[in-house]
TORGUVO-176412 format. One record per residue (C-alpha): residue number from 0; residue in one letter; x, y, z. Coordinates in Angstrom, 2 decimals, always signed. Example, Ala and Ser with C-alpha at 12.3 -4.5 7.8 and 13.67 -1.06 7.14 Angstrom:
2
0, a, +12.30, -4.50, +7.80
1, s, +13.67, -1.06, +7.14
This chain:
496
0, m, -28.39, +48.17, -39.76
1, l, -28.69, +49.41, -36.22
2, t, -30.10, +52.75, -35.14
3, v, -27.94, +54.64, -32.69
4, s, -28.82, +58.19, -31.68
5, k, -27.85, +60.86, -29.24
6, d, -30.83, +59.90, -27.08
7, s, -29.39, +56.54, -26.09
8, l, -30.53, +54.66, -29.16
9, s, -34.07, +56.02, -29.14
10, q, -34.23, +57.43, -32.70
11, p, -35.50, +56.27, -35.10
12, s, -38.01, +53.71, -33.87
13, q, -37.13, +50.11, -33.24
14, h, -39.49, +49.08, -36.05
15, e, -37.58, +51.31, -38.48
16, a, -34.34, +49.81, -37.22
17, y, -35.70, +46.36, -37.91
18, n, -36.78, +47.17, -41.45
19, q, -33.38, +48.69, -42.29
20, m, -31.15, +46.01, -40.83
21, e, -28.71, +44.54, -43.34
22, e, -29.62, +40.97, -42.39
23, p, -33.19, +40.80, -41.04
24, l, -33.80, +37.88, -38.76
25, n, -36.76, +36.82, -40.85
26, d, -37.30, +38.45, -44.23
27, s, -40.82, +37.06, -44.48
28, n, -41.98, +38.38, -41.14
29, t, -41.97, +42.15, -40.82
30, f, -44.09, +43.99, -38.30
31, t, -46.13, +47.13, -38.64
32, e, -45.31, +49.76, -36.06
33, e, -48.51, +48.96, -34.16
34, e, -47.80, +45.22, -34.20
35, f, -44.25, +45.76, -33.02
36, q, -45.33, +47.98, -30.13
37, t, -48.07, +45.55, -29.06
38, i, -45.70, +42.58, -29.06
39, e, -42.97, +44.59, -27.37
40, k, -45.31, +45.68, -24.57
41, k, -46.28, +42.06, -23.87
42, l, -42.65, +41.00, -24.07
43, i, -41.46, +43.59, -21.55
44, r, -44.24, +42.60, -19.18
45, k, -43.20, +38.95, -19.47
46, i, -39.52, +39.78, -18.92
47, d, -40.34, +41.97, -15.92
48, l, -42.44, +39.29, -14.28
49, r, -39.99, +36.50, -15.03
50, l, -36.68, +38.20, -14.24
51, i, -36.96, +41.14, -11.87
52, p, -38.75, +39.69, -8.81
53, w, -36.65, +36.53, -8.88
54, l, -33.33, +38.31, -9.37
55, a, -34.25, +40.74, -6.60
56, l, -34.88, +37.77, -4.33
57, l, -31.52, +36.27, -5.26
58, y, -29.72, +39.52, -4.50
59, l, -31.56, +39.82, -1.20
60, m, -30.14, +36.42, -0.25
61, l, -26.70, +37.48, -1.47
62, s, -26.79, +40.59, +0.71
63, l, -27.97, +38.64, +3.74
64, d, -25.23, +36.04, +3.40
65, r, -22.56, +38.64, +2.73
66, n, -23.35, +40.99, +5.62
67, n, -24.86, +38.82, +8.36
68, i, -21.42, +38.50, +9.93
69, g, -22.01, +42.05, +11.21
70, n, -25.17, +40.90, +13.00
71, a, -23.44, +37.75, +14.24
72, k, -20.72, +39.90, +15.78
73, l, -23.25, +41.26, +18.27
74, g, -23.79, +37.67, +19.42
75, s, -21.00, +35.55, +20.85
76, l, -19.16, +34.90, +17.57
77, e, -15.89, +36.53, +18.60
78, k, -15.84, +34.81, +21.99
79, d, -16.83, +31.35, +20.73
80, l, -14.25, +31.34, +17.91
81, n, -11.59, +32.96, +20.10
82, l, -11.10, +35.78, +17.61
83, i, -8.28, +38.01, +18.78
84, g, -6.55, +41.05, +17.33
85, d, -7.61, +41.61, +13.73
86, d, -9.11, +38.15, +13.19
87, y, -12.63, +39.49, +12.78
88, y, -11.53, +42.22, +10.38
89, t, -9.54, +39.69, +8.36
90, a, -12.62, +37.51, +8.02
91, v, -14.69, +40.47, +6.85
92, t, -12.02, +41.66, +4.42
93, i, -11.11, +38.31, +2.86
94, f, -14.56, +38.12, +1.33
95, f, -13.65, +40.97, -1.01
96, a, -10.41, +39.26, -2.05
97, g, -12.40, +36.37, -3.50
98, y, -15.05, +38.70, -4.88
99, v, -12.50, +40.88, -6.69
100, l, -10.49, +38.05, -8.24
101, f, -13.46, +36.46, -10.01
102, h, -15.35, +39.52, -11.32
103, i, -14.19, +39.46, -14.94
104, p, -13.97, +35.64, -15.20
105, s, -17.55, +35.41, -13.93
106, n, -18.88, +37.86, -16.51
107, m, -17.03, +36.07, -19.30
108, v, -18.29, +32.64, -18.21
109, l, -21.88, +33.93, -17.97
110, r, -22.46, +33.71, -21.73
111, i, -20.34, +30.61, -22.26
112, l, -22.10, +28.41, -19.68
113, r, -25.54, +30.10, -20.07
114, p, -26.83, +32.55, -17.44
115, s, -29.35, +30.16, -15.89
116, r, -26.68, +27.56, -15.18
117, w, -23.97, +29.95, -14.00
118, i, -26.16, +32.08, -11.73
119, s, -27.93, +29.06, -10.25
120, g, -24.82, +26.96, -9.76
121, t, -22.80, +29.68, -8.06
122, m, -25.74, +30.49, -5.81
123, v, -25.94, +26.92, -4.52
124, l, -22.19, +26.96, -3.89
125, w, -22.20, +30.22, -1.96
126, g, -25.16, +28.98, +0.08
127, i, -23.07, +25.97, +1.07
128, c, -20.16, +28.23, +2.04
129, s, -22.48, +30.44, +4.07
130, i, -24.06, +27.59, +6.00
131, c, -20.61, +26.14, +6.68
132, q, -19.88, +29.25, +8.75
133, a, -22.22, +27.85, +11.36
134, a, -19.91, +24.88, +11.83
135, v, -16.52, +26.61, +12.05
136, r, -14.54, +26.35, +15.30
137, n, -11.77, +28.90, +14.80
138, a, -10.69, +31.98, +12.87
139, s, -9.11, +29.94, +10.05
140, g, -12.37, +28.18, +9.27
141, l, -14.33, +31.43, +9.25
142, i, -11.78, +33.11, +6.99
143, a, -11.81, +30.21, +4.51
144, c, -15.61, +30.24, +4.31
145, r, -15.68, +33.98, +3.76
146, f, -13.14, +33.79, +0.92
147, w, -15.11, +31.18, -1.04
148, l, -18.34, +33.00, -0.27
149, g, -16.87, +36.00, -2.10
150, v, -15.73, +33.87, -5.04
151, f, -19.14, +32.34, -5.69
152, e, -21.18, +35.50, -5.08
153, t, -19.69, +36.94, -8.29
154, g, -22.10, +34.66, -10.13
155, v, -24.95, +36.95, -9.08
156, g, -23.39, +40.26, -8.00
157, p, -21.54, +41.64, -11.06
158, a, -23.04, +39.14, -13.52
159, t, -26.69, +40.14, -13.14
160, p, -26.43, +43.75, -14.46
161, l, -24.76, +42.30, -17.57
162, f, -27.51, +39.67, -17.82
163, l, -30.20, +42.37, -17.62
164, s, -28.52, +44.38, -20.38
165, f, -29.17, +41.45, -22.74
166, w, -32.93, +41.88, -22.27
167, y, -33.51, +45.61, -21.71
168, q, -32.97, +48.83, -23.66
169, p, -30.69, +51.50, -22.14
170, n, -33.58, +53.73, -21.06
171, e, -35.26, +50.76, -19.35
172, l, -32.26, +49.59, -17.40
173, a, -31.76, +51.85, -14.37
174, l, -35.15, +51.17, -12.78
175, r, -34.78, +47.40, -13.27
176, v, -31.26, +47.40, -11.86
177, a, -32.55, +49.55, -8.99
178, i, -35.28, +47.05, -8.15
179, y, -32.67, +44.32, -8.25
180, f, -30.10, +46.16, -6.14
181, g, -32.80, +47.74, -3.99
182, s, -33.34, +44.34, -2.47
183, s, -30.00, +44.82, -0.71
184, t, -31.56, +47.64, +1.29
185, l, -34.48, +45.37, +2.13
186, a, -31.93, +42.76, +3.13
187, g, -30.40, +45.23, +5.56
188, a, -33.78, +45.83, +7.17
189, f, -34.71, +42.15, +7.05
190, a, -31.35, +41.15, +8.52
191, g, -31.89, +43.33, +11.56
192, a, -35.30, +41.83, +12.23
193, v, -34.13, +38.24, +11.69
194, a, -31.03, +38.75, +13.82
195, y, -33.13, +40.20, +16.62
196, g, -35.44, +37.17, +16.61
197, v, -32.73, +34.54, +16.21
198, l, -30.34, +35.96, +18.82
199, k, -33.23, +36.50, +21.23
200, d, -35.13, +33.23, +20.84
201, l, -32.74, +30.63, +19.41
202, n, -29.58, +31.40, +21.34
203, g, -28.61, +28.10, +23.02
204, a, -31.41, +26.10, +21.37
205, h, -30.26, +22.45, +21.04
206, g, -26.93, +23.57, +22.42
207, v, -26.19, +25.80, +19.43
208, a, -25.19, +29.45, +19.81
209, g, -27.51, +32.09, +18.38
210, w, -24.99, +33.37, +15.84
211, r, -24.64, +29.83, +14.42
212, w, -28.41, +29.62, +14.05
213, l, -28.29, +32.97, +12.25
214, f, -26.01, +31.58, +9.54
215, i, -28.16, +28.43, +9.21
216, v, -31.48, +30.29, +9.05
217, e, -30.27, +32.75, +6.41
218, a, -28.19, +30.36, +4.27
219, a, -30.59, +27.43, +3.90
220, p, -33.07, +29.37, +1.68
221, t, -30.16, +30.44, -0.54
222, i, -29.49, +26.83, -1.52
223, v, -33.19, +26.19, -2.19
224, f, -33.56, +29.31, -4.35
225, g, -30.36, +28.45, -6.20
226, l, -31.75, +25.04, -7.16
227, l, -35.06, +26.55, -8.25
228, s, -33.21, +29.08, -10.40
229, f, -32.14, +26.32, -12.80
230, w, -35.78, +26.13, -13.92
231, i, -36.98, +29.69, -13.36
232, l, -34.23, +31.81, -14.95
233, p, -34.13, +32.14, -18.74
234, d, -30.92, +32.57, -20.72
235, t, -30.16, +35.32, -23.24
236, p, -32.73, +36.01, -25.97
237, e, -30.65, +34.06, -28.49
238, m, -30.52, +31.01, -26.22
239, t, -34.09, +31.11, -24.98
240, g, -36.41, +28.40, -26.22
241, g, -40.11, +28.61, -26.93
242, r, -41.31, +27.60, -23.48
243, w, -42.26, +31.11, -22.36
244, l, -41.88, +33.35, -25.42
245, t, -43.89, +33.12, -28.62
246, p, -41.90, +33.15, -31.89
247, a, -42.92, +36.77, -32.48
248, e, -41.89, +37.78, -28.96
249, k, -38.53, +36.10, -29.35
250, q, -37.96, +37.86, -32.66
251, v, -38.79, +41.23, -31.09
252, a, -36.46, +40.42, -28.19
253, l, -33.65, +39.75, -30.66
254, l, -34.36, +42.97, -32.53
255, r, -34.27, +44.90, -29.26
256, i, -30.84, +43.62, -28.27
257, k, -29.45, +44.46, -31.70
258, h, -31.02, +47.89, -31.43
259, s, -29.22, +48.45, -28.11
260, g, -25.81, +47.58, -29.56
261, n, -25.59, +43.90, -28.67
262, t, -24.28, +42.90, -32.08
263, d, -21.56, +40.43, -31.15
264, n, -21.48, +37.09, -32.88
265, t, -18.61, +35.81, -30.74
266, l, -18.60, +34.95, -27.05
267, f, -15.36, +36.84, -26.46
268, d, -13.77, +39.68, -28.44
269, r, -10.23, +40.57, -27.37
270, h, -10.42, +43.96, -29.12
271, q, -13.47, +44.87, -27.06
272, f, -11.71, +43.56, -23.97
273, l, -8.79, +45.95, -24.51
274, a, -11.11, +48.81, -25.49
275, a, -12.92, +48.48, -22.16
276, l, -9.66, +48.56, -20.20
277, l, -8.38, +51.64, -22.05
278, d, -11.62, +53.66, -21.94
279, y, -11.26, +56.72, -19.68
280, k, -15.03, +56.75, -19.08
281, n, -14.83, +53.37, -17.43
282, w, -12.03, +54.51, -15.13
283, l, -14.00, +57.56, -14.01
284, a, -16.91, +55.23, -13.29
285, v, -14.46, +53.12, -11.29
286, v, -13.61, +56.15, -9.16
287, i, -17.31, +56.83, -8.55
288, y, -17.75, +53.24, -7.47
289, i, -14.65, +53.38, -5.27
290, g, -16.17, +56.30, -3.39
291, l, -19.35, +54.29, -2.97
292, n, -17.76, +51.00, -1.96
293, v, -15.57, +52.29, +0.84
294, a, -18.68, +53.67, +2.53
295, l, -20.89, +50.71, +1.56
296, a, -18.54, +48.02, +2.86
297, s, -18.17, +49.69, +6.24
298, y, -21.84, +50.66, +6.53
299, a, -23.27, +47.24, +5.72
300, v, -21.04, +45.44, +8.22
301, f, -20.68, +47.97, +11.04
302, l, -24.07, +49.76, +11.18
303, p, -25.39, +47.63, +14.09
304, t, -22.17, +48.31, +16.01
305, i, -22.28, +52.05, +15.27
306, i, -25.88, +52.26, +16.47
307, r, -25.12, +50.18, +19.58
308, d, -22.33, +52.57, +20.48
309, m, -24.75, +55.48, +20.34
310, g, -25.99, +54.06, +23.64
311, f, -28.43, +51.28, +22.71
312, s, -28.42, +47.62, +23.70
313, s, -27.21, +45.03, +21.20
314, l, -30.73, +43.71, +20.55
315, n, -32.23, +47.19, +20.15
316, a, -29.39, +48.10, +17.80
317, q, -30.51, +45.24, +15.54
318, l, -34.00, +46.75, +15.35
319, l, -32.76, +50.31, +14.90
320, s, -30.71, +49.20, +11.89
321, i, -34.00, +48.68, +9.99
322, p, -35.22, +52.30, +9.36
323, p, -32.08, +53.46, +7.47
324, y, -32.49, +50.63, +4.99
325, v, -36.22, +51.28, +4.54
326, a, -35.53, +54.94, +3.77
327, a, -32.72, +54.00, +1.37
328, c, -34.89, +51.44, -0.41
329, t, -37.60, +54.02, -1.08
330, l, -35.09, +56.52, -2.42
331, v, -33.40, +53.94, -4.65
332, f, -36.63, +53.34, -6.57
333, v, -37.58, +57.02, -6.81
334, v, -34.15, +58.13, -8.01
335, a, -33.80, +55.28, -10.52
336, w, -37.29, +55.92, -11.93
337, n, -36.52, +59.59, -12.40
338, s, -33.12, +58.79, -13.88
339, d, -34.72, +56.58, -16.54
340, r, -37.44, +59.16, -17.14
341, t, -34.97, +62.01, -17.69
342, r, -32.14, +59.82, -19.07
343, q, -29.78, +61.53, -16.69
344, r, -27.37, +59.54, -14.52
345, g, -24.68, +62.04, -13.49
346, y, -26.92, +64.63, -11.84
347, h, -28.67, +61.99, -9.76
348, i, -25.36, +60.52, -8.54
349, m, -24.20, +63.99, -7.52
350, v, -27.36, +64.69, -5.52
351, v, -27.39, +61.43, -3.58
352, s, -23.63, +61.71, -2.96
353, f, -24.38, +65.02, -1.27
354, l, -26.90, +63.26, +0.99
355, g, -24.21, +60.76, +2.01
356, v, -21.71, +63.54, +2.70
357, l, -24.30, +65.36, +4.81
358, g, -24.96, +62.17, +6.75
359, y, -21.30, +61.74, +7.66
360, i, -21.12, +65.40, +8.71
361, f, -24.01, +64.74, +11.11
362, l, -22.23, +61.69, +12.51
363, l, -19.04, +63.69, +13.03
364, a, -20.31, +67.06, +14.17
365, t, -22.50, +66.28, +17.17
366, l, -22.98, +64.10, +20.23
367, n, -26.76, +64.33, +19.94
368, v, -28.07, +60.80, +19.45
369, g, -31.03, +61.91, +17.33
370, l, -28.87, +63.84, +14.88
371, r, -26.31, +61.06, +14.69
372, y, -29.03, +58.53, +13.95
373, t, -30.42, +60.88, +11.30
374, g, -26.92, +60.97, +9.87
375, a, -26.91, +57.17, +9.68
376, i, -30.17, +57.31, +7.70
377, l, -28.81, +59.95, +5.31
378, v, -25.69, +57.89, +4.72
379, a, -27.82, +54.93, +3.60
380, c, -29.84, +57.24, +1.33
381, g, -26.58, +58.50, -0.16
382, i, -24.93, +55.14, -0.69
383, y, -27.48, +52.73, -2.11
384, p, -28.97, +54.71, -5.05
385, i, -25.47, +55.11, -6.53
386, i, -25.21, +51.36, -7.19
387, p, -27.86, +51.02, -9.93
388, l, -27.17, +54.50, -11.29
389, t, -23.47, +53.83, -11.85
390, l, -23.85, +50.32, -13.27
391, s, -26.63, +51.47, -15.60
392, w, -24.50, +54.43, -16.70
393, v, -21.58, +52.15, -17.52
394, s, -23.83, +49.71, -19.38
395, n, -25.57, +52.48, -21.37
396, n, -22.29, +53.84, -22.71
397, q, -20.80, +50.57, -24.02
398, l, -21.47, +48.78, -27.30
399, g, -20.71, +45.07, -27.62
400, h, -21.16, +42.13, -25.24
401, t, -17.52, +41.80, -24.31
402, k, -16.91, +45.52, -23.81
403, r, -20.04, +45.88, -21.71
404, g, -19.28, +42.80, -19.64
405, v, -15.69, +43.82, -18.98
406, a, -16.64, +47.43, -18.23
407, i, -19.25, +46.41, -15.66
408, a, -16.91, +43.86, -14.12
409, m, -13.90, +46.18, -13.90
410, t, -16.01, +48.97, -12.41
411, s, -17.10, +46.70, -9.60
412, m, -13.86, +44.71, -9.35
413, v, -11.45, +47.61, -8.86
414, a, -13.84, +49.37, -6.51
415, q, -14.22, +46.22, -4.42
416, c, -10.50, +46.34, -3.72
417, f, -11.23, +49.51, -1.78
418, s, -14.06, +47.75, +0.04
419, m, -11.26, +46.04, +1.94
420, l, -10.32, +49.47, +3.26
421, g, -13.92, +50.03, +4.31
422, t, -13.88, +46.89, +6.44
423, q, -10.78, +48.03, +8.32
424, i, -11.57, +51.63, +9.34
425, y, -14.01, +51.12, +12.22
426, k, -11.93, +49.88, +15.13
427, p, -13.10, +49.29, +18.73
428, a, -10.52, +51.80, +19.96
429, d, -12.36, +54.54, +18.02
430, a, -15.72, +53.87, +19.70
431, p, -18.18, +55.45, +20.24
432, r, -17.59, +58.34, +17.79
433, y, -15.59, +56.47, +15.13
434, v, -14.17, +59.75, +13.87
435, k, -11.47, +58.17, +11.71
436, g, -13.90, +55.87, +9.91
437, h, -16.47, +58.61, +9.30
438, v, -13.84, +61.03, +7.96
439, i, -12.48, +58.45, +5.51
440, c, -15.97, +57.61, +4.25
441, l, -16.81, +61.31, +3.97
442, a, -13.72, +61.88, +1.82
443, f, -14.52, +58.97, -0.51
444, m, -18.18, +59.95, -0.90
445, t, -17.03, +63.44, -1.87
446, l, -14.60, +61.94, -4.37
447, g, -17.41, +59.91, -5.93
448, g, -19.63, +62.97, -6.36
449, i, -16.83, +65.01, -7.93
450, s, -15.98, +62.14, -10.29
451, a, -19.61, +61.93, -11.42
452, a, -19.61, +65.66, -12.19
453, t, -16.35, +65.30, -14.12
454, l, -17.56, +62.32, -16.15
455, r, -20.80, +64.02, -17.06
456, f, -18.94, +67.16, -18.17
457, l, -16.59, +65.16, -20.40
458, l, -19.40, +63.10, -21.94
459, k, -21.47, +66.22, -22.61
460, r, -18.48, +67.87, -24.26
461, e, -17.94, +64.82, -26.47
462, n, -21.63, +64.66, -27.45
463, d, -21.54, +68.37, -28.35
464, r, -18.41, +67.85, -30.46
465, r, -20.05, +65.02, -32.40
466, d, -23.17, +67.14, -32.89
467, r, -21.08, +69.97, -34.35
468, e, -19.03, +67.74, -36.62
469, h, -21.61, +65.13, -37.68
470, g, -24.99, +66.72, -37.04
471, p, -27.32, +66.53, -34.05
472, q, -29.17, +63.40, -35.14
473, g, -27.57, +59.97, -34.95
474, t, -27.84, +58.15, -38.26
475, m, -27.82, +54.54, -39.27
476, l, -24.84, +52.40, -38.30
477, h, -23.71, +49.25, -40.02
478, a, -23.35, +46.40, -37.55
479, q, -19.75, +45.86, -38.59
480, d, -19.00, +49.54, -37.89
481, v, -20.31, +49.15, -34.36
482, e, -18.11, +46.11, -33.86
483, k, -15.05, +48.01, -35.07
484, l, -15.62, +51.39, -33.42
485, y, -17.94, +50.61, -30.46
486, d, -19.09, +53.80, -28.74
487, n, -16.35, +55.79, -30.52
488, h, -18.50, +55.85, -33.64
489, p, -19.37, +59.50, -34.49
490, n, -23.10, +58.70, -34.64
491, f, -23.24, +57.33, -31.10
492, r, -24.35, +59.66, -28.30
493, y, -23.50, +59.04, -24.66
494, t, -26.03, +58.86, -21.86
495, l, -25.34, +61.71, -19.46
């Protein structure tokens, strides 16, 4: 049996869950509580060291390759490629078309082809697409590269939170996802520094424009890291061999994933697929993520331009784009740590959404450069923590591989459609205040915060109803009951 409680599967202990399972993995090898905890502690340390730093590095490269077109714009990209009208905005937007189309297929293929192969292979392919941008000669070539870049980045972007849910318990997930996604804030800071150096020192080197060097310098490591990932990344606990886990550690890893509701024996369950699509909780999470993504898409691409139009030179704008990301990175880790500690997602999303709203108010309400720059920092602090919080929240409240994979993918996929709006709202004609763009982002950040409050209220009401009708303590669930009822089972309690 599996143990599922109101505290996100925390009661009773994992050792008790193991001893009461209907089909123990190994009848002859039971652990005492002390043995289980000792092995589990070593296992988590191994997983943390093997997965988190490497996945964070991969996502850093993903963020660099996705957003460096914004830094390249401050070079001579538009002039050299003869971009006219909306050509640049089309190139930025088309990325999300490819990214959206392949969200769910990518998460389904992840288990079929093995995570190490899928993540590594798609990374090599997007690195090739990214480096090809350095060779394009017109708008059509740039647009084509950006589309396929979006297609292949789904192998890391939406797939990795699902991959992490195979290894971690619900109350361990937010901080790990935050470290992974937090690398995108480091990428923003790193991108500004790299762009400053490349555009300053390599522009014209060997007859190649600085913006072309920027794509080469940032894409080449992606291909190298993608190739290395074939050997470094493990697969799911079921697929992992004995190269880096002892037999006892592997058995504990398998018990942990069953304890967290990963009970599927099939690679794809159409009933879970439909359940994910019809679940109102997932659609409220989608709205939260829509509010985030409109602001995120515009911020990541247009921040250097917004700062430049505050009155700074193009090169100084690259450097001044670093502090907002550093501040956001720090807050991402603090908020995610506290969210795991308190097992509260909704409150944290509401608070950081307020910071983002306040930042846009600063950008709109004054001509003072200092206050507007402070607003830019607050916007980053409001946007980036919502990413791991929302994806962890969605993952925590799903049972079953297929339902979890589809829920995570649809949350990101639908929201990414609105990222296309975010790439279109900052037009040169609106410079230097960009009132229209800031107002739109302000409205969507507010929508995200309100949606988080609504979702938390509804989940709390449902938990209270189940407590009244079935008692406050979650009791044992048969694995087959979980597969039939998922999180609708009366003994399951939602993470708030």
